[in-house]
C-alpha positions in Angstrom: 31.0 -35.7 -37.6 31.5 -37.1 -41.1 28.4 -38.6 -42.8 28.6 -42.3 -43.4 27.4 -43.8 -46.7 27.4 -47.4 -47.8 27.4 -48.5 -51.4 26.8 -52.1 -52.6 27.5 -52.2 -56.3 29.5 -53.0 -59.3 32.7 -51.2 -60.4 33.1 -50.5 -64.1 35.4 -48.4 -66.3 34.5 -45.8 -68.9 36.9 -46.0 -71.9 37.5 -43.4 -74.6 40.3 -44.3 -77.0 43.0 -45.6 -74.6 41.8 -43.5 -71.6 40.0 -45.2 -68.6 38.0 -43.5 -65.9 36.0 -44.9 -63.0 32.3 -45.9 -63.5 29.5 -47.5 -61.6 29.8 -47.9 -57.8 33.3 -46.5 -57.7 32.2 -43.3 -59.5 29.4 -42.9 -57.0 31.8 -43.4 -54.1 34.2 -40.8 -55.4 31.3 -38.3 -55.9 30.2 -38.9 -52.3 33.8 -38.3 -51.0 33.8 -35.0 -52.9 30.8 -34.0 -50.8 32.7 -34.8 -47.6 31.2 -38.2 -46.9 32.9 -41.3 -45.5 32.2 -44.2 -47.9 32.0 -47.9 -47.2 32.1 -49.7 -50.6 31.2 -53.4 -50.8 32.1 -54.5 -54.3 34.3 -56.6 -56.5 37.3 -55.3 -58.4 38.7 -57.3 -61.4 42.3 -58.3 -61.5 43.0 -57.3 -65.1 44.8 -54.2 -66.3 41.7 -52.1 -66.1 40.9 -53.3 -62.5 44.5 -52.6 -61.4 44.2 -49.1 -62.9 41.0 -48.4 -61.0 42.5 -49.6 -57.8 44.6 -46.4 -57.6 41.4 -44.4 -57.3 40.8 -46.0 -53.9 44.0 -44.4 -52.6 43.5 -41.0 -54.2 39.9 -41.0 -53.2 40.6 -42.2 -49.6 38.2 -45.1 -50.0 39.1 -48.2 -48.0 39.5 -51.3 -50.2 38.9 -53.7 -47.4 35.4 -54.8 -48.5 36.2 -55.1 -52.2 36.9 -58.6 -53.4 39.7 -59.3 -55.9 38.8 -62.6 -57.6 41.5 -64.2 -59.7 41.2 -64.0 -63.5 38.2 -61.6 -63.4 37.5 -59.1 -66.1 36.4 -55.4 -65.7 33.1 -54.3 -67.1 34.0 -51.6 -69.7 31.7 -49.0 -71.3 33.2 -47.7 -74.5 32.4 -44.1 -75.4 32.8 -41.8 -78.4 34.2 -38.3 -78.4 30.9 -36.9 -77.1 30.6 -39.4 -74.3 27.9 -41.5 -75.9 28.0 -45.3 -75.3 29.1 -47.2 -78.4 29.7 -50.7 -76.8 29.7 -52.5 -73.5 31.9 -55.3 -72.3 30.4 -57.2 -69.4 32.6 -58.0 -66.4 32.7 -59.2 -62.8 30.2 -57.8 -60.3 29.0 -58.5 -56.8 26.4 -61.3 -56.5 24.0 -62.7 -54.0 26.0 -65.0 -51.7 28.9 -62.6 -51.3 29.8 -62.4 -47.7 28.8 -59.0 -46.2 27.9 -57.6 -42.8 24.3 -56.5 -43.7 23.7 -54.9 -40.3 26.8 -52.7 -40.5 26.1 -51.7 -44.1 22.5 -50.8 -43.4 23.7 -48.8 -40.3 25.0 -46.0 -42.4 23.3 -42.7 -42.9 22.3 -43.7 -46.5 22.9 -46.7 -48.7 23.2 -46.7 -52.5 22.4 -49.9 -54.4 24.1 -50.1 -57.8 24.4 -53.7 -58.7 23.5 -55.7 -61.8 22.7 -58.9 -59.9 18.9 -59.0 -59.6 18.9 -61.8 -56.9 21.1 -59.6 -54.7 18.9 -56.5 -55.4 15.8 -58.6 -54.5 17.4 -59.8 -51.3 18.8 -56.5 -50.1 15.6 -54.5 -50.8 13.6 -56.9 -48.7 16.0 -56.4 -45.7 15.5 -52.9 -44.2 12.2 -53.8 -42.4 14.1 -56.6 -40.7 17.3 -54.6 -39.9 17.0 -50.9 -39.4 13.7 -49.1 -40.3 15.6 -45.8 -40.4 17.8 -46.8 -43.3 17.5 -44.6 -46.5 18.2 -46.5 -49.7 18.8 -45.2 -53.2 18.6 -47.5 -56.2 20.1 -46.7 -59.5 18.8 -48.4 -62.6 22.1 -48.9 -64.4 21.6 -52.7 -64.4 18.9 -52.2 -67.0 21.6 -51.1 -69.5 23.1 -54.5 -69.2 20.2 -56.9 -68.4 16.7 -57.5 -69.4 14.1 -56.5 -66.8 12.7 -59.1 -64.5 9.0 -59.6 -63.9 9.4 -58.0 -60.4 11.6 -55.1 -61.6 9.1 -52.4 -60.5 8.3 -54.1 -57.2 12.0 -54.2 -56.2 12.5 -50.6 -57.2 9.5 -49.4 -55.2 11.0 -50.8 -52.0 13.7 -48.2 -52.1 13.4 -44.6 -50.9 14.6 -43.0 -54.2 14.9 -44.4 -57.7 17.4 -42.7 -60.1 17.7 -43.5 -63.8 18.3 -42.1 -67.2 15.5 -41.8 -69.8 16.2 -45.1 -71.3 16.4 -46.9 -68.0 13.1 -45.4 -66.7 11.5 -46.4 -70.0 12.5 -50.0 -69.5 11.3 -49.9 -65.8 7.9 -48.4 -66.5 7.2 -49.1 -70.2 6.5 -45.4 -70.7 7.8 -43.4 -73.7 9.1 -40.3 -72.0 10.8 -39.5 -68.7 7.9 -37.3 -67.5 5.5 -40.2 -68.2 7.8 -42.6 -66.4 8.0 -40.3 -63.4 4.2 -40.0 -63.5 3.8 -43.7 -63.5 6.1 -44.1 -60.4 4.3 -41.2 -58.7 0.9 -43.0 -59.2 2.4 -46.0 -57.4 3.7 -44.1 -54.4 0.6 -44.5 -52.2 1.1 -47.7 -50.4 4.7 -48.1 -51.6 7.9 -47.3 -49.8 9.4 -45.1 -52.5 9.6 -41.4 -51.7 10.9 -39.9 -54.9 12.1 -40.7 -58.4 14.7 -38.8 -60.4 15.1 -38.7 -64.2 18.6 -37.7 -65.4 18.2 -36.5 -69.0 20.1 -34.4 -71.5 18.3 -31.4 -70.1 19.2 -31.9 -66.5 17.3 -33.7 -63.7 13.6 -34.0 -63.0 12.7 -35.1 -59.4 9.2 -36.1 -58.5 8.4 -36.7 -54.8 5.2 -37.3 -52.9 4.5 -33.6 -52.4 7.2 -31.9 -54.5 8.5 -31.7 -58.1 11.9 -30.2 -58.7 13.5 -29.5 -62.0 17.2 -28.5 -62.3 18.3 -27.8 -65.9 21.9 -28.6 -66.8 23.6 -27.8 -70.1 25.7 -30.1 -72.2 25.6 -33.3 -70.2 25.8 -37.0 -70.8 23.0 -38.4 -68.6 24.7 -41.6 -67.5 28.0 -39.8 -66.8 26.2 -37.3 -64.6 24.2 -40.0 -62.8 26.9 -40.9 -60.2 27.1 -37.2 -59.1 23.3 -37.1 -58.9 23.2 -40.3 -56.8 25.7 -38.8 -54.5 23.8 -35.6 -54.1 20.5 -37.3 -53.4 22.3 -39.6 -50.9 23.7 -36.5 -49.2 20.2 -35.0 -49.1 18.7 -38.2 -47.5 21.5 -38.4 -44.9 20.9 -34.7 -43.9 17.1 -34.9 -44.1 17.4 -32.0 -46.5 14.4 -30.7 -48.6 14.2 -32.1 -52.1 14.9 -28.6 -53.5 18.3 -28.5 -51.8 19.1 -32.2 -52.5 18.4 -31.6 -56.2 20.6 -28.5 -56.2 23.5 -30.4 -54.6 23.0 -33.2 -57.1 23.7 -31.0 -60.1 26.1 -28.7 -58.5 28.1 -30.0 -55.5 29.2 -26.5 -54.6 25.7 -25.8 -53.4 26.3 -28.0 -50.4 25.9 -25.9 -47.3 29.0 -25.4 -45.2 
């Protein structure tokens, strides 16, 4: 039986010269499909040229577009990159917001759910829901919204409601106020007692560093751009939660999908 994953998030495009590629929630969805998962994506897709270009990836990636709104005259969020993949500029665009119609019970009824949206009111609302819907839901939160928005006073509180927090070094620094990824992970680890969060993952230029309540797993990876690797990492961790896999295995799949058993 195919694993079922829900993603509530924003679709963006990576742009290098004139070349576009999927980013944000769509990139995570495609990475989960590469792991054999069945994805339900609740999002918004712009109606400009970039949005129409990204629409083709739904067909090739076998992702149903039925829960993706297409508002008129919307613009795609675009991340401009240099030849090495580093971010040189960002153009904000449409994203899903609180008030968007969605079947919360159906979305939270999947094996795992990834939250990847920039709208903080929606993040606040959704992270407060699991206790009132399905206590078995496993939720992963990315921190990509911190690349676009200033942190809110309850930023850490919202993150700690999720099962796993995944972010780059800069995103974790904004979340925790710590200077290094290891210090940021240590800060989150110290908050785990009494909080819902089970693990935190730093995606850095050296690979990934995962700290859980009783485990620490380091997986080195060479020559990576952290925020470009993050969708694959989010997919691997979601796979691990859906399969109740040990953190060691989930981390291995996160950096190398070929490590997925079967």
